[in-house]
N, C-alpha and C positions, 0 to 999 in steps of 0.2 A: 603070466598070466597077469590081465590087463584090468586095472579096477578103476572106475570113476562113479561110483555111487556118490548118489546127492547125501552131503551130511547133512545132518537134522539141524537145523536153525534154531537160535533160541526163543522162547516163546514170545519175549519181549519183543516191540517194533524195532528194527533197528535206525537210527538216527545216521546222519552225516556226521555230526561230531562224535559218533561212537566209532568211527574208525580211528587206527592207528593209524599215524602217518609211516611209522617203522615198519609197518605190517607190508605197507604199499612196495616202500623202498627195499623188503625181503621179498616179495613177489615179482618185482620186477628184475633182481638179481637173477631169480632161475628163471623168469622167462627169457630173460637173455640169453643165460647159458644153456637153457632147457639142460641140467646136470644140477643134483643137488650137491652133490661133490663139491664141484669146479665152483657154483654160487656161494658155498660156506666159505670155499679159500678166497675168494674173491672180496667177502664179507669181512673173512676173521672169525669166523665163528666155528662152532661144532656143528655137525654135518645132522645130527639125529636132534639136537637143537633147535635147528633150522627148520628140518621137517615136522617138528611137531609148531611152531610156529604159523605154519604155511597152512597146516591142517584147523588148528584154531580158526585162523582167520575163514579158511573156508567156511566153515563151521557158523562163524559168525554172519558172513555172507549169504549162507543156507544153499552153497553151488558147487561144485566141484571145479576148481582152477586147472588142473593138468589129470591128464590119464598119463598113469605109473605103470611101468612093468620092469621086468628083470634087464630090460634090453634097453630101452628108451624113456626119456619123460617128454610130452609134449602138450599143448594149450588144448583145452577145451573152447567149444565156440564162448563160454564166458570168459575165461582166461583172456582167447583172443579179445576180447570188446575192454578188458583191464589194461592188457600190456602198455597196449600206447598211452596213456594218462599216466601210467603207473611209471615208466621209464623218464616220461618227461619229468616228474615230479622228484626222480633219482637224481637226473640231473643237474634240475635247481638243486637240491639238496646240497650235491659234492662242491656246486661252485658257493653255493653260501658257506659251508664249512671253508673251503679254502681261504675266501674273502675275508672269515671269522679268525683265521689263523694268521693271514696277514697283518691283519688291525690289531691281533693279540703280538704278535713281532715286532711292529711299528709304536705300539707303546712302552715295550722293552729297548728298544732301539734309540740313537741319540737323535736330538733334533739340532743340525746345523743352523745358524741364526745369523747372519749378512750385518755387520756394522761398518760402518765407516770409523779409521783407526784415530782421530780426532773426537768422538762422541761419548766418548768412558765415563763423561760429566754428566750428561742429558739425564736430569733425573726420571722422564719419561721411560728412556731403556734400562739404567740400572736395575728402577724400581718394576719393572716387569719382568727383566730376568731372574731377579733376588726371589722375586712373590713365587714365579713358577715353579723355581726349583724349591721354594718350600712348600709347594703345594702337590708336588709332584718327585718326590725324592729317588723315583722308579725309573726316569728317565734321565738319562745324561745329556744334559746341555753344551754345546760347543758354540764357542761365538767366533767365527771367521772375519779378519778384516780387509777393505778393502776400498776400491776406489765405488762409488757409483754404477759406472759402467761396469766394472768387472763384477758388481755384486747381482745387476738385475741381470746381468749374462749368466753367472752360474745359477742363480733361481730360474732363469727361464729352460737352462740344461738340466735342471733337476740335483745340482750340487749343493743347493741352501735349499730350506723348506720353508723361510721368512728373511725378508731384509729390512733394516734400517736403512734408509736411504734418503736423499734430496731431491725433491720436486725441482726441475722438471725432469721428464724421461719420456721416453715411449712406454705409453702404459696400454697397449694391443696388448690381452689376454692375462692382463693383470687387475686384482683386488687392490685397493689401497685404503689404510686406514689416515687418517690426518693426526697425528700427536703434538703435534706444537709448531706455532710459526715464531720463529725469531727475528727481533729489529735488530739495526745494526746502526751505530753513530761512526764518528769517525776518532782516528785515535791519529793527534797531529803532535811533531816533535815542540817544545815551548820553544825554541827559538824560529820555529817556521812563521812565515809571515803571516801564515792564514789561524796562529794560534790566538794573533791579537782579534780577532773578532768572535764574539758571542754565538754567533750562529750564522751557519755558511749555506750558500745558495749552490747550485750547480755551477752557474758560470763562473764562480770563482774557484773552477777544478781546469778552466781551459789551458792547457800546454804543462799543467803539474804530473807529475809523478805520483802516483799510485802502486803501494804493494798487493799483489794478488797471488793468490792460491793459484797452482799448476793449471790452465785451459784443459789438458788431456786428460783430467779426471774424471769432469764430468763438463763438457762443453754445455749444453743447455743451461746446466746450472749457473755453469759461469757467467752466461751471457745476461741471463734473468738475473742476477744479483748484481754485476755489476756494469750493464746496461746502461743507466742511465748516466753516469760517471763516462763511460766511453763514448755517448752520444754528446755530451758535454765536452767533449775535446782533450781530457784526461790521457794520462801516458801510461798503461801499463807497463809493469814492472814485475814480470813474473818469479816467486820464488822456485827454489827448486824441489824443495818437500812440502808435502801440505801438511802443515803442523802451525796452529796460532802462536807460539812461542816465537817460531821463524820467522812468522810475521811482522812481529812488534821488532823482533832485531833488527831486521832489516830497515824497516822503516824509520827507527831510533837511530844506527848508524849511517845511516845514506842520508838524514833528513826528509824524509819520502811521508807521507798520509798512508793510514792504511785503515781498512775498517775492522770493527767493533763490535763483538755481538753484547747488545744492551742486557741482554735476558740471563747472561752467563754469571754465574757465581765463582766460576771454578779459575780464571786468569786476573789476578790483581793485575792493575794499570802499573806500569814502568815508572820508575821518576825518571822526570824528563820528559814525560808525555803527559799530553790534556785530553782530555775528552769535548766532543763538539759534535751538534748534532745538527744533520740537516735539512734545512726548511724548506717546506714547501714540496720535497717529494720524500719517500717511505723506501729506505732498502729492507726487503724484509727475504726468508727463503724458509720453505714450506719444510717438515719431516713428519715421512710416512713411515707405516708399517705394510710391508709389500708381501703380498703370495701372489702364486700363479692360480686362476682358475680354476674349479674342476681339479686340482691336486689337492686333494684335504687327507689328511693324517689326525687321528684323536691327537698327538700332541699339538699339532697347528692348530687345531678347532679352539682347542683350551687355549692356547696362548692368543690366540685372536680373541676368544671370547674373555678372558682376562684385560687386554686393552681395553676393548669396548666398557666393562664395566670401570676400568680408570680413566673414562674420558674422552677416549679415542671416538673420533666421528668416521665414517665413512666419507671416502673421499672423491668423488666424480668429477675431475676439472671441465671446464667448457667454458672454449674451444680446447680441445685437447691439441699440443705439440704435434706437427709432423714428425711420423717415424723416421728417424734417422739412424743410418750404420756406422756407428762409433768405435774406434777402437784406441784403447788407452797401453800406452805403452808402461 
């Protein structure tokens, strides 16, 4: 026996806002399966409950959506009109639920932040991380050390969520916040000839050996920071490890000059070394917080916003350095 009688509509006028989205999703499942049994299984609900919900929906609309018999279920003309939009809504709902679950999992997962191994003393870095951990104890924060080249590569490959890095580097596909600009002076052994001068100019370094960090860690940053001295004819001596105390030890032992971060309070000057300013030229290095454009999770967004609240500014360098393929050993 086939039934297709029109349900009686409620006496009050129906408004679009009165339609329950869940009713449309239930209808979409039945219209796709053309079976209340299969639709109920797909939705994970009881069949009789689903049948009742569909009849309530039909009553609300004032028309039958299905022709029902003991053998089959088919759409009425009204059902066919509604089926397409309802299926689209159902698909959007499924996708939205999937995205919501991913976001929920991402809030529970760890956030991996890249950082230079020698940058633990920078107040912007430890303050941001400590504050974030305090505000979001449910998120496990992991700090991964590496050179700027390694950190930027890992960031692009999705192994890191954000990275504290030294500018410059290839900025394509990345967004940056400027955290700080470090200024550099010079450390000179007391017995060195340049120690007798209160201030130094670039011409004083022609043919003079000076200690540098390894170029391989970030060639772009290396030439940006040491470039003025190199152009003046200074002779770089690269130490095998990228660590501040190693630079000073090498300079003191072999009576060479090295750079010193004027803004660092973490490293006291060793006995036997004197500080000197470089007149007429400023040696600087920018420290950035970097993330990949359009790859946002709630922890990354929260961390980024926290950095902005603590004084970081958007950094859009112009002109940008030409992209380079760099390899860190």
